[in-house]
C-alpha positions as CSV (number, residue, x, y, z in Angstrom):
1,M,-25.9,0.5,-23.1
2,K,-25.8,3.9,-24.8
3,T,-23.4,5.0,-27.6
4,P,-20.0,3.4,-27.3
5,F,-17.6,5.5,-25.3
6,S,-14.2,5.5,-23.7
7,V,-12.6,6.7,-20.4
8,L,-9.1,7.2,-19.1
9,S,-8.0,5.4,-16.0
10,V,-4.8,6.5,-14.3
11,D,-3.7,3.6,-12.1
12,L,-0.8,4.3,-9.6
13,G,0.9,1.2,-8.2
14,A,3.8,0.9,-5.9
15,E,6.1,-0.3,-8.6
16,S,4.6,1.4,-11.7
17,G,1.9,3.7,-12.9
18,R,-0.2,3.6,-16.1
19,V,-2.5,5.7,-18.1
20,M,-5.0,3.4,-19.7
21,G,-7.8,3.8,-22.2
22,I,-10.9,1.7,-21.7
23,S,-13.5,1.4,-24.4
24,F,-17.1,0.3,-23.8
25,S,-19.0,-1.0,-26.8
26,T,-22.0,-3.4,-27.1
27,Q,-21.8,-5.8,-24.1
28,S,-18.0,-5.8,-23.8
29,L,-15.0,-3.6,-23.0
30,T,-11.4,-3.4,-24.1
31,V,-8.3,-2.1,-22.4
32,E,-5.5,-0.2,-24.1
33,E,-2.2,0.7,-22.4
34,I,-1.4,4.3,-23.4
35,Y,1.6,5.0,-21.2
36,R,3.5,3.2,-18.5
37,F,6.0,4.6,-16.1
38,K,8.1,3.5,-13.1
39,N,7.3,4.2,-9.5
40,G,9.1,3.5,-6.3
41,A,10.5,5.0,-3.1
42,I,13.2,7.7,-3.0
43,R,15.3,8.2,0.0
44,T,16.4,11.6,1.4
45,P,18.2,12.4,4.6
46,E,14.8,12.9,6.2
47,G,13.4,9.4,5.2
48,L,11.6,7.5,2.5
49,H,9.3,9.4,0.2
50,W,7.3,9.2,-3.1
51,D,8.5,11.3,-6.0
52,I,5.2,12.9,-6.3
53,L,6.1,15.7,-8.8
54,R,7.6,13.2,-11.2
55,L,4.4,11.1,-10.9
56,W,2.4,14.2,-11.8
57,E,4.6,14.9,-14.8
58,E,4.2,11.3,-15.9
59,I,0.4,11.5,-15.7
60,L,0.5,14.7,-17.9
61,Q,2.7,12.9,-20.4
62,G,0.2,10.0,-20.5
63,L,-2.7,12.4,-21.1
64,A,-0.9,14.2,-23.9
65,L,-0.1,10.8,-25.5
66,A,-3.8,9.9,-25.3
67,K,-4.6,13.0,-27.3
68,R,-1.9,12.2,-29.9
69,R,-3.6,8.8,-30.3
70,D,-6.8,10.5,-31.1
71,I,-8.6,9.2,-28.0
72,H,-11.6,11.2,-26.9
73,P,-12.5,10.1,-23.4
74,A,-15.8,10.9,-21.8
75,S,-14.1,11.2,-18.4
76,M,-11.0,10.3,-16.4
77,G,-10.1,9.3,-12.8
78,V,-7.1,8.3,-10.7
79,D,-6.7,5.4,-8.3
80,G,-3.7,4.4,-6.3
81,W,-2.5,2.8,-3.1
82,G,-4.0,3.5,0.3
83,V,-2.8,5.0,3.6
84,D,-0.3,7.6,2.2
85,F,-1.2,11.3,2.0
86,A,-0.2,14.8,1.1
87,L,-0.5,17.9,3.3
88,L,-1.5,21.4,1.8
89,D,-1.1,24.8,3.5
90,R,-3.8,27.4,3.7
91,Q,-3.1,28.5,0.1
92,K,-3.6,24.9,-1.0
93,T,0.1,24.5,-1.8
94,L,1.8,21.1,-1.2
95,I,3.9,21.0,2.0
96,G,7.0,18.9,1.6
97,I,7.4,15.5,-0.1
98,P,4.8,12.9,0.9
99,Y,6.3,10.1,2.9
100,H,6.3,6.4,1.8
101,Y,4.4,4.0,4.1
102,R,7.6,1.9,4.4
103,D,9.5,4.8,6.1
104,S,10.9,3.9,9.5
105,R,9.2,6.8,11.4
106,T,6.4,4.5,12.4
107,N,8.5,1.8,13.9
108,G,7.1,0.9,17.3
109,I,4.2,3.4,16.9
110,L,1.3,1.1,17.8
111,S,2.4,0.7,21.4
112,K,2.6,4.5,21.7
113,A,-0.9,4.8,20.3
114,F,-2.2,2.3,22.7
115,Q,-0.8,4.3,25.6
116,C,-3.1,7.1,24.6
117,I,-6.2,5.1,23.7
118,P,-7.0,1.4,24.1
119,R,-6.6,-0.8,21.0
120,E,-10.2,-2.0,21.4
121,D,-11.5,1.6,21.3
122,I,-9.6,2.4,18.1
123,F,-11.0,-0.8,16.4
124,T,-14.6,-0.1,17.7
125,H,-14.5,3.3,16.1
126,T,-12.7,2.4,12.8
127,G,-13.0,-1.3,12.1
128,V,-9.5,-1.3,10.5
129,Q,-6.7,-3.7,10.9
130,F,-3.7,-2.6,13.0
131,M,-0.7,-1.9,10.8
132,P,2.0,0.7,11.5
133,I,1.8,2.0,8.0
134,N,-1.8,3.3,8.5
135,T,-2.4,7.0,8.0
136,L,-3.5,7.3,11.7
137,Y,0.0,6.2,12.9
138,Q,1.9,8.2,10.3
139,L,0.0,11.3,11.6
140,L,0.7,10.2,15.2
141,A,4.4,10.0,14.4
142,M,4.3,13.6,13.1
143,V,2.5,14.7,16.4
144,L,5.2,13.0,18.5
145,Q,8.0,14.6,16.4
146,S,6.3,18.0,16.7
147,S,6.5,18.2,12.9
148,P,6.4,21.8,11.6
149,H,4.5,20.5,8.5
150,L,1.7,19.5,10.7
151,E,1.6,22.8,12.4
152,I,1.1,24.7,9.1
153,A,-1.1,22.2,7.3
154,E,-4.7,23.0,6.6
155,T,-5.7,20.1,4.3
156,L,-5.0,16.4,4.1
157,L,-5.5,14.6,0.8
158,M,-4.9,11.0,0.1
159,I,-2.6,10.5,-2.9
160,P,-5.3,10.1,-5.6
161,D,-7.2,13.0,-4.0
162,L,-4.1,15.2,-4.5
163,F,-3.9,14.4,-8.2
164,H,-7.7,15.0,-8.6
165,Y,-7.2,18.4,-7.0
166,W,-4.3,19.2,-9.4
167,L,-6.4,18.0,-12.3
168,C,-9.6,19.8,-11.6
169,G,-9.4,21.9,-8.4
170,F,-11.6,19.7,-6.2
171,I,-10.7,19.5,-2.5
172,G,-12.2,16.4,-0.8
173,N,-11.5,12.9,0.3
174,E,-12.9,9.9,-1.7
175,F,-14.6,7.3,0.4
176,T,-12.7,4.1,-0.4
177,N,-9.3,5.5,0.2
178,A,-10.5,7.4,3.3
179,T,-11.5,4.1,4.8
180,T,-7.9,2.7,4.5
181,S,-6.6,5.4,6.9
182,Q,-8.0,4.1,10.2
183,C,-9.1,7.8,10.6
184,F,-12.6,7.1,9.3
185,S,-15.6,5.7,11.3
186,P,-18.0,3.3,9.6
187,L,-20.4,3.9,12.5
188,T,-20.9,7.6,11.8
189,G,-20.0,7.7,8.1
190,T,-17.5,10.4,8.8
191,W,-14.1,10.9,10.3
192,A,-13.3,9.2,13.7
193,Y,-13.0,12.5,15.6
194,P,-12.7,10.9,19.1
195,I,-9.8,8.8,18.0
196,L,-8.1,11.8,16.2
197,R,-8.5,14.0,19.2
198,A,-7.3,11.4,21.7
199,L,-4.0,11.1,19.7
200,G,-3.6,14.9,19.3
201,I,-4.1,14.8,15.5
202,P,-5.7,18.1,14.1
203,D,-9.1,17.1,12.9
204,H,-9.5,20.2,10.7
205,L,-7.1,18.5,8.2
206,F,-9.9,16.1,7.0
207,Q,-12.2,17.1,4.3
208,S,-15.7,16.2,3.2
209,I,-16.0,12.6,1.9
210,V,-17.4,11.8,-1.5
211,P,-18.5,8.4,-2.8
212,P,-17.1,6.6,-5.9
213,G,-18.7,7.8,-9.0
214,T,-18.8,11.4,-7.9
215,M,-18.2,14.0,-10.6
216,L,-15.5,16.2,-9.1
217,G,-15.1,18.9,-11.8
218,T,-13.6,19.3,-15.3
219,L,-10.0,19.3,-16.4
220,R,-8.3,22.6,-15.6
221,P,-7.9,24.9,-18.7
222,E,-4.1,25.0,-18.3
223,I,-3.9,21.3,-18.4
224,C,-6.2,21.1,-21.5
225,E,-3.8,23.5,-23.2
226,Q,-0.8,21.5,-22.1
227,T,-2.1,18.1,-23.1
228,G,-4.5,18.9,-25.9
229,L,-7.4,17.2,-24.2
230,S,-10.8,18.9,-24.0
231,S,-12.3,19.9,-20.7
232,I,-13.4,16.4,-19.8
233,P,-15.1,15.5,-16.5
234,I,-13.0,14.2,-13.6
235,I,-14.9,11.4,-11.9
236,A,-13.8,9.7,-8.7
237,P,-13.4,6.0,-9.2
238,A,-12.9,3.8,-6.2
239,T,-9.6,5.5,-5.6
240,H,-8.1,2.8,-3.5
241,D,-6.7,0.4,-6.0
242,T,-8.0,-2.6,-4.1
243,G,-11.4,-1.1,-4.0
244,A,-11.2,-0.6,-7.8
245,A,-9.9,-4.1,-8.4
246,V,-12.8,-5.7,-6.5
247,V,-15.3,-3.9,-8.6
248,A,-13.9,-5.9,-11.6
249,V,-14.0,-9.3,-9.9
250,P,-16.0,-11.4,-12.4
251,A,-18.0,-13.1,-9.7
252,Q,-21.5,-14.5,-9.9
253,S,-23.4,-16.5,-7.2
254,S,-22.2,-18.8,-4.4
255,P,-19.9,-17.6,-1.5
256,W,-16.7,-16.4,-3.1
257,A,-13.6,-14.7,-1.8
258,W,-11.2,-12.4,-3.7
259,I,-7.5,-11.9,-3.7
260,S,-6.1,-8.7,-5.2
261,S,-2.6,-9.9,-6.0
262,G,0.2,-7.4,-6.6
263,T,2.9,-5.6,-4.5
264,W,0.4,-6.3,-1.7
265,S,-1.9,-9.2,-1.6
266,I,-5.3,-8.4,0.0
267,A,-7.6,-11.3,0.6
268,G,-11.2,-10.9,1.6
269,V,-15.0,-11.1,0.9
270,E,-17.5,-8.5,-0.2
271,S,-20.0,-7.5,2.5
272,P,-23.1,-5.3,2.6
273,T,-22.0,-3.9,6.0
274,P,-18.9,-3.6,8.1
275,V,-18.2,-6.5,10.5
276,I,-16.9,-4.9,13.6
277,D,-16.9,-7.2,16.6
278,S,-14.7,-9.1,19.0
279,R,-13.9,-11.7,16.4
280,T,-12.7,-9.4,13.7
281,L,-10.7,-7.5,16.4
282,A,-9.1,-10.6,17.6
283,L,-8.3,-11.7,14.0
284,N,-7.0,-8.3,13.0
285,F,-9.4,-7.9,10.0
286,T,-10.1,-4.7,8.2
287,N,-13.3,-3.2,7.0
288,E,-12.7,-1.0,4.0
289,G,-15.3,0.7,1.8
290,G,-16.2,-0.4,-1.7
291,A,-18.3,1.0,-4.5
292,L,-22.1,1.5,-4.3
293,G,-22.5,0.7,-0.7
294,T,-20.4,-2.4,-0.4
295,W,-17.6,-3.2,2.1
296,R,-14.6,-5.3,1.9
297,L,-13.8,-7.5,4.9
298,S,-10.2,-8.4,4.4
299,K,-6.7,-8.7,5.5
300,N,-3.3,-7.7,4.0
301,V,-0.6,-10.1,3.1
302,M,2.9,-8.7,2.3
303,G,2.5,-10.0,-1.3
304,L,4.8,-9.9,-4.3
305,W,6.7,-7.1,-2.8
306,L,8.9,-9.9,-1.3
307,V,9.8,-11.1,-4.8
308,Q,10.1,-7.5,-6.2
309,E,12.6,-6.6,-3.5
310,C,14.6,-9.8,-3.9
311,R,14.8,-9.1,-7.6
312,R,16.0,-5.6,-7.0
313,I,18.8,-7.0,-4.8
314,W,19.8,-9.7,-7.2
315,Q,19.6,-7.4,-10.2
316,A,22.3,-5.2,-8.7
317,E,24.6,-8.3,-8.7
318,Q,24.4,-8.8,-12.5
319,T,24.3,-6.8,-15.7
320,E,21.7,-8.9,-17.7
321,P,18.0,-8.2,-17.0
322,L,16.5,-10.5,-14.4
323,T,12.8,-11.1,-15.2
324,Y,10.0,-12.2,-12.9
325,D,9.2,-15.0,-15.4
326,E,12.7,-16.3,-15.0
327,L,12.5,-16.2,-11.2
328,T,9.2,-18.0,-11.2
329,F,10.6,-20.7,-13.5
330,Q,13.5,-21.2,-11.2
331,A,11.1,-21.5,-8.3
332,S,9.1,-24.1,-10.1
333,L,12.3,-26.3,-10.3
334,A,13.2,-25.8,-6.6
335,Q,12.6,-28.3,-3.9
336,P,9.1,-28.0,-2.5
337,F,8.5,-27.1,1.1
338,L,12.2,-26.5,1.9
339,A,11.1,-23.9,4.5
340,W,8.4,-21.4,5.0
341,I,8.1,-17.8,6.4
342,N,5.5,-15.6,7.8
343,P,5.2,-13.1,4.8
344,D,3.9,-10.5,7.2
345,H,6.8,-10.6,9.7
346,P,8.0,-6.9,10.4
347,D,11.5,-7.9,9.2
348,F,10.1,-8.0,5.6
349,L,8.4,-4.6,5.5
350,P,11.3,-2.2,5.0
351,P,13.3,-2.1,1.8
352,G,16.7,-3.9,2.0
353,D,18.4,-7.2,1.6
354,L,15.3,-9.5,1.7
355,P,17.1,-12.6,0.5
356,A,19.4,-12.3,3.5
357,R,16.5,-11.6,5.8
358,I,14.6,-14.7,4.6
359,R,17.7,-16.8,5.2
360,T,18.0,-15.4,8.7
361,Y,14.3,-16.1,9.4
362,C,14.8,-19.7,8.3
363,E,17.9,-20.1,10.4
364,R,16.2,-18.5,13.5
365,T,13.2,-20.9,13.1
366,H,15.4,-23.9,12.8
367,Q,14.6,-24.7,9.2
368,K,16.6,-25.4,6.1
369,I,18.3,-22.3,4.7
370,P,17.7,-21.6,1.0
371,Q,20.8,-21.2,-1.1
372,T,19.5,-20.4,-4.6
373,R,17.3,-17.7,-6.0
374,G,14.8,-20.3,-7.0
375,E,14.6,-21.7,-3.5
376,V,14.1,-18.3,-2.0
377,V,11.3,-17.4,-4.5
378,R,9.6,-20.8,-4.0
379,I,9.6,-20.3,-0.2
380,I,8.0,-16.9,-0.7
381,L,5.3,-18.2,-3.1
382,E,4.5,-21.3,-1.0
383,S,4.3,-19.1,2.2
384,M,2.0,-16.7,0.5
385,A,-0.4,-19.5,-0.5
386,L,-0.3,-20.9,3.0
387,K,-1.1,-17.5,4.4
388,Y,-4.0,-17.2,2.0
389,R,-5.4,-20.4,3.5
390,W,-5.0,-19.0,7.0
391,I,-7.0,-15.9,6.0
392,I,-9.7,-17.8,4.0
393,A,-10.3,-20.1,7.0
394,Q,-10.7,-17.1,9.3
395,L,-13.1,-15.5,6.8
396,E,-15.3,-18.6,6.9
397,Q,-15.2,-18.5,10.7
398,V,-16.3,-14.9,10.8
399,T,-19.0,-15.0,8.1
400,G,-20.3,-18.5,8.7
401,S,-20.1,-19.3,5.0
402,V,-18.1,-21.9,3.3
403,I,-16.2,-20.2,0.4
404,Q,-16.7,-22.1,-2.8
405,V,-14.3,-20.3,-5.1
406,I,-11.4,-17.9,-4.9
407,H,-11.1,-15.1,-7.5
408,I,-7.5,-13.8,-8.0
409,V,-7.3,-10.5,-9.9
410,G,-4.6,-8.0,-10.5
411,G,-1.1,-8.2,-11.9
412,G,-0.2,-11.2,-9.6
413,S,-3.0,-13.2,-11.3
414,K,-0.5,-13.8,-14.1
415,N,1.8,-15.8,-11.8
416,R,0.4,-19.3,-12.6
417,L,2.7,-21.0,-10.1
418,L,1.3,-18.9,-7.2
419,N,-2.2,-19.4,-8.5
420,Q,-1.7,-23.2,-8.4
421,F,-0.1,-23.0,-5.0
422,T,-3.2,-21.1,-3.8
423,A,-5.6,-23.7,-5.1
424,N,-3.5,-26.5,-3.6
425,A,-3.1,-24.8,-0.1
426,T,-6.8,-23.8,0.2
427,G,-8.2,-26.9,-1.4
428,K,-10.5,-24.6,-3.4
429,P,-10.8,-23.9,-7.1
430,V,-9.2,-20.6,-8.3
431,L,-10.4,-18.3,-11.1
432,A,-7.5,-16.1,-12.2
433,G,-8.0,-12.8,-14.0
434,P,-8.4,-10.2,-15.2
435,A,-4.9,-9.0,-14.6
436,E,-6.0,-5.4,-15.3
437,A,-8.7,-5.5,-12.7
438,T,-7.8,-2.2,-11.0
439,T,-7.9,-0.3,-14.3
440,I,-11.1,-1.9,-15.3
441,G,-12.8,-1.3,-11.9
442,N,-11.6,2.3,-12.1
443,A,-13.3,2.6,-15.5
444,I,-16.5,0.9,-14.4
445,T,-16.9,3.3,-11.5
446,Q,-16.5,6.2,-13.9
447,A,-19.2,4.6,-16.2
448,I,-21.5,4.3,-13.3
449,G,-20.9,8.0,-12.5
450,L,-21.7,8.7,-16.2
451,G,-25.0,6.7,-15.9
452,Y,-24.0,3.9,-18.1
453,F,-24.3,1.1,-15.5
454,S,-26.9,0.9,-12.7
455,S,-25.0,-1.7,-10.5
456,V,-21.7,-3.4,-10.0
457,A,-23.4,-6.8,-10.8
458,E,-24.3,-5.5,-14.3
459,A,-20.8,-4.3,-14.9
460,R,-19.3,-7.6,-13.7
461,A,-21.3,-9.4,-16.4
462,W,-19.4,-7.3,-18.9
463,V,-16.1,-8.2,-17.3
464,R,-17.0,-12.0,-17.7
465,A,-17.8,-11.4,-21.4
466,S,-14.7,-9.4,-22.1
467,F,-11.7,-11.2,-20.5
468,P,-10.4,-14.8,-20.4
469,I,-10.6,-16.3,-16.8
470,E,-8.3,-19.2,-16.1
471,A,-9.7,-22.0,-13.9
472,I,-7.2,-23.8,-11.6
473,D,-8.2,-26.9,-9.6
474,P,-6.3,-28.0,-6.4
475,V,-3.9,-30.9,-6.5
476,E,-1.6,-32.6,-4.0
477,T,-3.9,-31.3,-1.2
478,E,-2.8,-34.0,1.3
479,R,0.8,-32.8,1.2
480,W,-0.3,-29.2,1.5
481,N,-2.6,-30.0,4.4
482,E,0.4,-31.7,6.2
483,V,2.6,-28.6,5.7
484,Y,-0.2,-26.3,6.7
485,T,-0.3,-27.9,10.2
486,H,3.2,-26.8,10.8
487,F,2.7,-23.4,9.2
488,Y,-0.4,-22.9,11.4
489,Q,1.7,-23.3,14.5
490,R,4.2,-20.7,13.3
491,M,1.4,-18.2,12.6
492,K,-0.1,-18.7,16.0
493,E,3.3,-17.7,17.5
494,D,3.5,-14.7,15.2
495,E,-0.2,-13.7,15.3
496,N,0.2,-10.6,17.4
497,I,3.7,-9.6,16.3
498,Y,2.6,-6.1,15.4
499,L,0.8,-5.6,18.6
């Protein structure tokens, strides 16, 4: 390791964003939160959007605060969620307000896509799971609606790409986020032009693809003046937040799986190559790009969005703050296995009264109906853990390896009840942490771009040395096995519900 240094990581999540300072010293690293701000959907008469200009202003405030704290970063980079995008016109000006992936314009879109091109052909070209939120189907919805935005657009940038453009002027698409779109082909290493053309999507929108660790440029002079920072390099991290989080998984040897736990939960394994075959098609797995030539074979689970949206509804009913810790405590006291849900049922994707939708689901499936907040949250957490087992079993089937340990990283790794449920449901030991995996992975990729690390394995050793990792062993596995038998049947019935 060369002289100690620091970088700035801008991490944009669905519920909040952060500007973080990460310091690298001798064989360890530390994380400092500089500025945190809220994020979320805004609704206009046209639909559900991201407040992209407010996010930009929040990022600039965070950078100015870093300067006031006398932080001198060697570089900075932005990561965020996948699939959503911004369109620019021929003058590189933002067109409209970027849509939120939970907007209803893609309702029923998959069947319309399959009328144009078979499902099998889309998967063969892209290797990505079928979800109506994918960039491909958002663009198809615009085609079918004859969107004037699409007619004048010249450039498509994923959300972190947009902020990198505004920071340093670079126009391009970073690899890991591009692979979330279902517009990219792992077979060719570029955009899936046959799929785009079959769906009538203008292929000139898509830009050159750059790998994580690429130096994109330096901070624009006007932003240096506004924030007080010097003209630091802008380095693309793994800009998809899951891709960044997996970089920071403190794994060593033996077959291991990871769960990036947050608003979404994504469960998967790291692979040297994409796995695109009839098995992954049938199981609706996704192949998304990682850092330094790695791939992530994984599947999405609706995640803690279910608790977040329940909390939002309940918070409107009272004046006192309702914390996640309080809800988790109430869940710990609730009756075990009162009922279960498929976390990924389409009813749970849009914003709205999720407690009522969960009760309706339980009634429709002839189960006991939860009455208290604790019962609702416990049903969510138990169902998430059971769904994790479903996915882990499928990963073992596809890879032919028996997974020995599950690493849970991200903000959701702080939920000890969910971690214990995950160990119980899967019958496998769980290692939880670090909670700031996305920020750490962002910083590590920048450090690789700066030449401080030669491999992800080397950087992961630093993560193990720098952050406490909690080990959780499974208990009550016989009871969980019994419940899983019934859950498995429900999942088989719902397996192709999006298709």
